[in-house]
C-alpha positions as CSV (number, residue, x, y, z in Angstrom):
1,M,269.1,181.1,-1.8
2,R,269.7,177.3,-4.2
3,L,266.3,176.0,-4.4
4,S,265.6,171.9,-4.3
5,T,262.6,169.8,-5.1
6,D,263.1,166.4,-2.8
7,W,260.0,164.1,-4.2
8,F,258.7,160.6,-2.6
9,D,256.1,158.3,-2.6
10,V,253.6,157.7,0.7
11,N,252.1,154.1,0.8
12,L,248.4,154.6,2.0
13,K,245.9,152.1,1.9
14,K,242.7,153.7,1.3
15,S,240.9,152.4,4.4
16,Q,243.4,154.1,6.2
17,S,242.3,157.3,4.6
18,D,240.5,159.1,7.5
19,R,243.1,157.9,10.0
20,N,246.0,160.0,8.2
21,I,247.0,163.6,7.9
22,A,250.3,165.1,6.0
23,I,251.9,167.9,7.3
24,I,254.3,169.2,4.8
25,H,257.2,171.4,6.3
26,V,259.2,173.4,4.0
27,S,262.4,175.0,5.4
28,D,266.0,176.3,4.3
29,N,268.7,173.5,3.0
30,N,270.9,175.2,5.5
31,S,269.3,174.8,8.3
32,D,266.5,172.5,9.0
33,Q,265.5,174.7,11.9
34,I,264.1,177.3,9.7
35,L,260.5,176.9,8.9
36,M,259.7,178.8,5.5
37,G,256.4,177.0,5.6
38,Q,253.9,174.6,6.5
39,N,250.5,172.8,4.6
40,V,248.4,170.3,5.9
41,L,247.2,168.0,3.6
42,L,243.8,165.7,4.3
43,F,243.5,162.5,2.7
44,T,239.4,162.7,3.3
45,N,237.3,165.3,3.8
46,P,237.6,167.2,7.5
47,A,233.8,165.7,8.3
48,S,235.3,161.9,8.1
49,L,238.4,162.4,9.7
50,I,238.7,160.3,12.8
51,L,240.7,162.4,15.6
52,P,240.8,162.3,19.0
53,K,237.8,163.2,21.1
54,N,237.7,166.1,23.9
55,A,241.1,167.5,23.5
56,I,241.9,170.1,26.0
57,I,244.0,173.1,24.7
58,E,245.5,175.2,28.0
59,V,245.7,178.9,26.7
60,E,247.9,181.7,28.7
61,V,247.1,185.3,27.3
62,I,250.1,187.9,28.1
63,E,249.6,191.3,27.3
64,R,252.9,193.5,27.1
65,N,252.9,196.9,26.2
66,G,249.9,196.8,24.4
67,N,250.8,193.5,22.5
68,V,248.8,190.8,23.2
69,S,250.3,186.8,23.2
70,I,248.1,183.9,23.0
71,F,250.1,180.6,24.5
72,L,248.4,177.6,23.7
73,E,249.2,174.1,24.3
74,T,246.8,170.2,23.6
75,D,246.6,167.4,24.9
76,K,245.7,165.6,21.6
77,T,246.1,166.4,18.1
78,V,243.3,169.4,16.9
79,L,242.7,170.5,13.4
80,Y,241.2,173.6,12.4
81,V,242.1,176.0,15.7
82,V,240.7,179.0,15.2
83,L,241.4,181.7,17.3
84,T,238.6,185.5,18.0
85,T,238.5,188.3,19.7
86,R,235.9,191.1,20.8
87,A,239.0,193.1,20.4
88,R,240.1,195.1,17.9
89,G,242.8,193.5,15.5
90,R,243.5,189.9,14.4
91,F,245.8,187.2,14.8
92,E,249.0,186.6,13.3
93,D,247.5,183.3,12.3
94,N,244.4,181.3,12.6
95,A,242.8,178.2,11.3
96,F,245.6,176.0,12.2
97,L,246.6,172.4,13.1
98,M,248.1,171.8,16.6
99,K,249.6,168.2,17.6
100,K,249.7,166.4,21.1
101,G,252.0,168.3,23.1
102,E,253.1,170.8,21.7
103,K,253.1,174.5,22.1
104,K,252.4,177.3,20.1
105,V,252.3,181.2,20.1
106,R,250.2,183.5,18.4
107,D,250.3,187.1,18.7
108,K,247.3,189.9,18.2
109,I,248.0,192.0,16.2
110,D,246.6,195.4,16.5
111,P,245.7,197.1,13.0
112,R,246.6,200.4,14.4
113,S,250.5,199.6,14.4
114,C,250.3,198.8,11.0
């Protein structure tokens, strides 16, 4: 595997820092389709961000053979979506960003299956 680093400059006005979120995607050099990592970089503290109000997140829960998948879709950008449950287990990923129109699937992992 060959690793490379691409450097770039971002020109942001200080007055716009509360409206900008950088989403950094790390992908395989051979295929932009393979996401190897993602990070969200805020240019101010979360309380100072100007994000859309009253976002709606549609949630669908599907259980198959004891495995639970949560399907999520949002109409606006939402920062730090957190999933909780009273059931035993945890979600594979939590406290994540969802962009407008984005669809995500999160699986609940039962510790008894690990």
